[in-house]
N, C-alpha and C positions, 0 to 999 in steps of 0.2 A: 428339344423340349425340356430336358432335365435342367439345362443352363437357365432357361427362362423361369422355371419354378424356383430354383435356388436364388436367382436374382430378386424375385418378388418376396421371398421369405427372409432374406438376409439383407444386410446393408454394409457397404464399405466405408461409410461416413463415420467420423469420430466426433463425438460431442466435445465441446469446450469444457474443460474441467475447471471448477471455481478455485481460485487461488487460496492457499491456506493462510489463515491469520495465526502466526506462530505464537504470539503473545496470548491470544485467547485460548489456543490449544494447550499451552503450558499451564495457564493459571485457572482455566475453567473446565475445558473439555476433559483433560486427562484426570484431574482430581475427581470430577463427577463420575467418570468411569470406574475409578478406584472405589468411591463410596458405594456405587451400585454393586460392585463385586462383594464389598463387605456386607451389604444388605442381603444379597443372594446367599452368602455363605453362613453368616452368623445370626441373622434375624429369623424369628419364628414366622412360618408361612402366613399366619393370620395378619401380620403387620407389614409384610413385604410390599404389598400393593400400595398401601398408604404412603410409606416412606419413598417408594419409587416415584409416586406422583409428586411428592414434595420436591424431589430432586429435579424433576422435569420443570416444575414451576420456578424453582430457584434458577436453573440454567437460563430460562427464558427472560427472567427479570434482569440477571446480570448482563446478558448479551444485548438485549434490545430495549430494556425499560429504564435502567439506572441513569443512562445519559440524559434522560428527561428530568429525573429527580434532582440531579446535581445543579440544575438551572433554577430550582425553587429558591426564593429569597424571602419568603413571607413567614417563616417559622424559625424555631430555635434548634432544629436538628443539625448536628455537626457534619452529617454526610450530605447536606444540602448547601446550596450557595457556592457557586464556583470560586468567588473571590475568597471566601473563607477556606475552602478546600485547598487552594493554592497558596494560602498564607500571604495574600497581598497586603502590603503595608498600609495602603490607602483605607481599607475597610476598618482596620484597628484604630486608625487615627480619626475616624469619622465620629462626629458628636452623637449620632444616634446608634452607635455600635453597642450591641448587647452580647455578652459572652454566651456561647452556645452551651446547651445543657446535655450534650452527648447525643447518641443516636436514638432519637425519639420516634422516628418514622417506622411503623410496623413493617412496611415493605422492605426498607433498608436493613432492618434487623432480621428479616426472614432467613437469609443464608446462614446466619450464625445460630438461629433458632433450630434449623434443620440439623446442623452439625451436633448441637447439644442433644437434640431429640434422639439421633442415632446412637450417641454415646450412652445415653441413659438406658435405651432399650437393650444394648448389648451388655452393659454393665450389670443389669438385673439378671442376666443369665447365670451369673456366678452364685446366685442364691440357691441353685439346685443342690442336691445332696453331694457333699464333698467326697463321699465314699465311692462315687461312680469313678471307674478307672480313667475315663477321659476328662475328668474334671480339671486336672492340672494342665492338660494340653489346651483345654478351652480357655483357661485363665490366661495363658501365654498369648493365645490368639487375640483375646479381648484386649490385653495390654498393648499389643502391637497395633491393633485396629484403632485404639484411642489415640495413640501417637500419630497415626496417619490422618485421622479426622482433625486433630489439632493443627497439623501442617496444612491440610486442605483449607481450614478456616482462615489461616494466615494468607494463603494464596488468593482466596476470595477478597480479602481486604486489600491486597495489593492490586487486584484487578479493578476494584472500585476506584482506587487512586489513579490507576492507569486510564480508566474511562474519563475521569475528570480532566486529566491532561489532554486527552484526545478531543474531548468536547471543546475545551478552550482553544485548541489548535484549529479545529474545524470552524469555530466561530470567527476566528481571525481571518481565515481564508475566505469565508463567506462575506465578511465585511469588505475585503479587497475586491471580490467579484461585484458586490453591490456598488462599490465606489466606481468601478469601471463603467457600469451602466449609467450611473448618475453623471459622471464626467462626460460620457459620450453624448448624452442628451444636452448637457449644458454647453459644451464646446462645439456642438453642431457639426459633427463629422470631421473636425480639423485635427483631432488627435485620437488615434485608436490605440488602446493599450491591450496587451494580451498576457495571460498567464501562461508561461511556458514550463511545463513539468519535464524534468530530466531524470532518466533512469537507465541503468544497464540491464540488458537481458543476460541470462546465463549463457555462457559461450555455446555457440551452435556446433553440434557434432555432425560430421559427414553423414549423409543419407543417400540411399539408392533405391530405385524401384524394383531391383532384383538383387539376388545375392551376387556379390562381386568382391574382388580383392582390392584392398586399399593399401597405399603406401603410408604406413603409420609413422615413418621417421619425421620427427619435428612437428607432428600434428598435436596441437593443444586446443583445438577448437577455434572457431571464428568469433572474433570480438564483435558484439552487436550492441549498439547504443541507440537510444531513441529519444525524441522530444514529442510532447503533445501540446499544441497551441490551442487555447480557448479564448475567443474574442467575440465581441458583439458588433453588429452592423444594423443601422436603421433601415427598416423596410416598411413599405406602405401596407397597412392591414385594413381591410374593409370590414366595418362593423355591420350589425344586423340591419341598421337603419339606412345603410348605403353610404354613410360617411366614411372617409378615409383618414386614418391616424398614423402617425409615425411610431413604431415600436422597435426596441432593440431586440434582435434575434441572435441567439447564441450559435456560433459555429465552432467546430472542432476539426483541427487538421493534425495529422501525424507525420513524423519524419523518421525514417529508418536510416541509420548511419552504420555502414558495415566497413570495418577496417580490413584492408587487404594485406598489410605488411607488419602489423603489430598487435600484441595482446596486452600491452600496458594499459592500466587504468588509473594512472596517477593524475595529479592536479594539472600538469602541463598538457597531458593528452585530452582531458576534459576541456581545457582552454582552447585547444585546436579544434575540437568537435563543435564547441560553441561558436567559434569564428566561422566555421563552414556553414553552420545553421543560420547565422545572422546574414551571411552572404546570400544564401538562397532566399531567405525571407525578404531581404531588401530588393531582390529581383522579381520574385513571384508574388509577394504580398506587400507591395510598396506603401499601402495605406497604413500599415502597422508602424508606429513610431516609438512606442515604449514597450518594454518587456519586463514583466515581473517573473524572475527566474525562481522556480520552486524545485528543491532537491531534498533527498533524505539526508541522514547524518552519516552516510558512508564516507570512508577516508578519501575517496576520489573527489568528493565535493567539499569536505570539511578540511581545507588546507589553505595556507596563506598564499600559495602561488596563484590559485584561482581568484582569491580576493584582490590581490594586487594586479592581476591580469585584466579583470573586468573594466577598470577605468581606461586601460589602454585600448580595449576593444571599442569602447565608447568614442574614443578619439578617432580610431580607424574608420568608424561608420558615421562620423559626424556629418559628412557631406551627404550621406544617404538619409539623414534625419532619423536614424535608428539608434536607440540606446537602451541599456539595461538600467531601469529606474529603481528596481528593488531586487533584493536577493534574500530569499527566506529558506530556512531549513525546517522541514517537518521532522523535528527531533524524535517525537513519539510515533511509534509504528501503529497506525490505525488500519489494520487490514492491509490490502494491497492497493496500489495506485491504478489509475485508469490505464496506464501504460502496460501493466501486467495483463489486463484483460485484452488489450490490443495485441500483445505478443502471443497470447493464446489463439487469437483469430489468425494471426500470421502463420503459426504452426499448423493450424487446420488447413489454411490455404495451400501451404507447401505440401502437405500430405495428399491433398486433392490433386495437385499438380503432378506428383509422383505416381498417383494411382491411375491417371489417364494413360491408357496404353497407346504407344506408338509402335508401329510394325518394325521388328528387328532393331530396336533401339533401347538401350539401357540408360535411364535418366539418373544422373548422379549430381549431388550437390556437395562438392568438396572444397570449393574455393569461394571467395567473396563475390566474384563476378557471377558464378553460377547461382549463388544464393539470391543475388539481386535480380537475376533473370527469372528465377522461380517466383519471386515476390511481385514482379511486374508482368507476369504471364496474363495475357488477355486483358490488359489494362490494369492489372493488380487490384489491390484493395481500394475501395472508394475513399477519397480524401486523404491519401497517404503518399508522401514523397519518398524517394529512395536516393541515397548517396553512397557511392563506393569511394572510400577515402584511403589515402596513404599518409603516414605521419612523417613530417620532416624532423627527424630526431636531432639533426645538427642545429637546426634553428631553435628547437626546444631547449637543447643544452646551452645554447648561447643566451637565451632568455633566462634560463635558470641561473647562470653565472651573474647576469646583471641584477638579479633579484637577491643574490647572496648578501649584499650589504644591508638591504632592507630587512631580510629575514633575521640577521644577527642583531639588528637594532631592536626588532620586535621581541626577540627572546631575552633581551637584557632586563 
């Protein structure tokens, strides 16, 4: 009876934790926490509540509202208009161009107004009686606090510039996706293009359902790579009046790639992973003919070996009518990708697999094959493929030597 009571009152399931946006944490969250600490320490209780509310409003604006302001083009505010913010040459050469008059939008000025407000409040504290023993200490604290507030204001300005770049980046990706839908309708099912997002997961460390002893010699974690494919297909949709129309429906497919013999994450390794992914796509998703490869700016993807290798892959898969049509880098970090959320789902799935009790059996995940077995348990995660791969390093080194001449010519 005790077991059933405990089971009903507790749970063994683990919620998926939202990925951290490190840029936002560094430029907004942490400075606001510091400013709140300054308010709690140095501001009179009668003003704490008001300034704290200002901070909350400022945080909301920077995180969720400013990306809409940067799209405004109908005024002379220098923090508006994406083209002006990014310094695009075309806008300055336009006949109708008018010089911006500074930050004239009250909402865009609000973060700096809050910083100045806090500075003025704590600076007025020095007007107290200088004969008070703690006056000199208070002055030092105030000076230090003002320096911190000034640095926080600079970080808020940097974050606004960062959001402008993120907004520009997201608009470009949205345009690619809209172009995919438009071409799919125009070409009538003959050419399906997919956006394929690529990213590494942090190396997987061995797990066990019970305490056990591991052989740690040479254990550096299991290298885990992934792709996310997003594409559209025409489907019949029935309207309220009973008529049927063709409408592009979005599909999302994931691919886990687990390396069994290597932890390298260089350009040649990514090239091999890309080749394995294209091979499976050509077999299981033969209707896909074009790939828009999207990666971040990690060294694994930002290298000449990968750029030179992509045309070779297009030649290899020419008979399969599959090619990489575009290669884009999301240079600016805008939170986390859809793959990070998928990896979180995978980890939850693995923990559930380990938590399921089998009589007199210890479940361990110490190898690539065991990891793949856990991910495929009971059919695995819906719409997810799994590949266990080994790297042919001799072939990779041979390709590297053939690219040496090209690399030298590009460096000149």
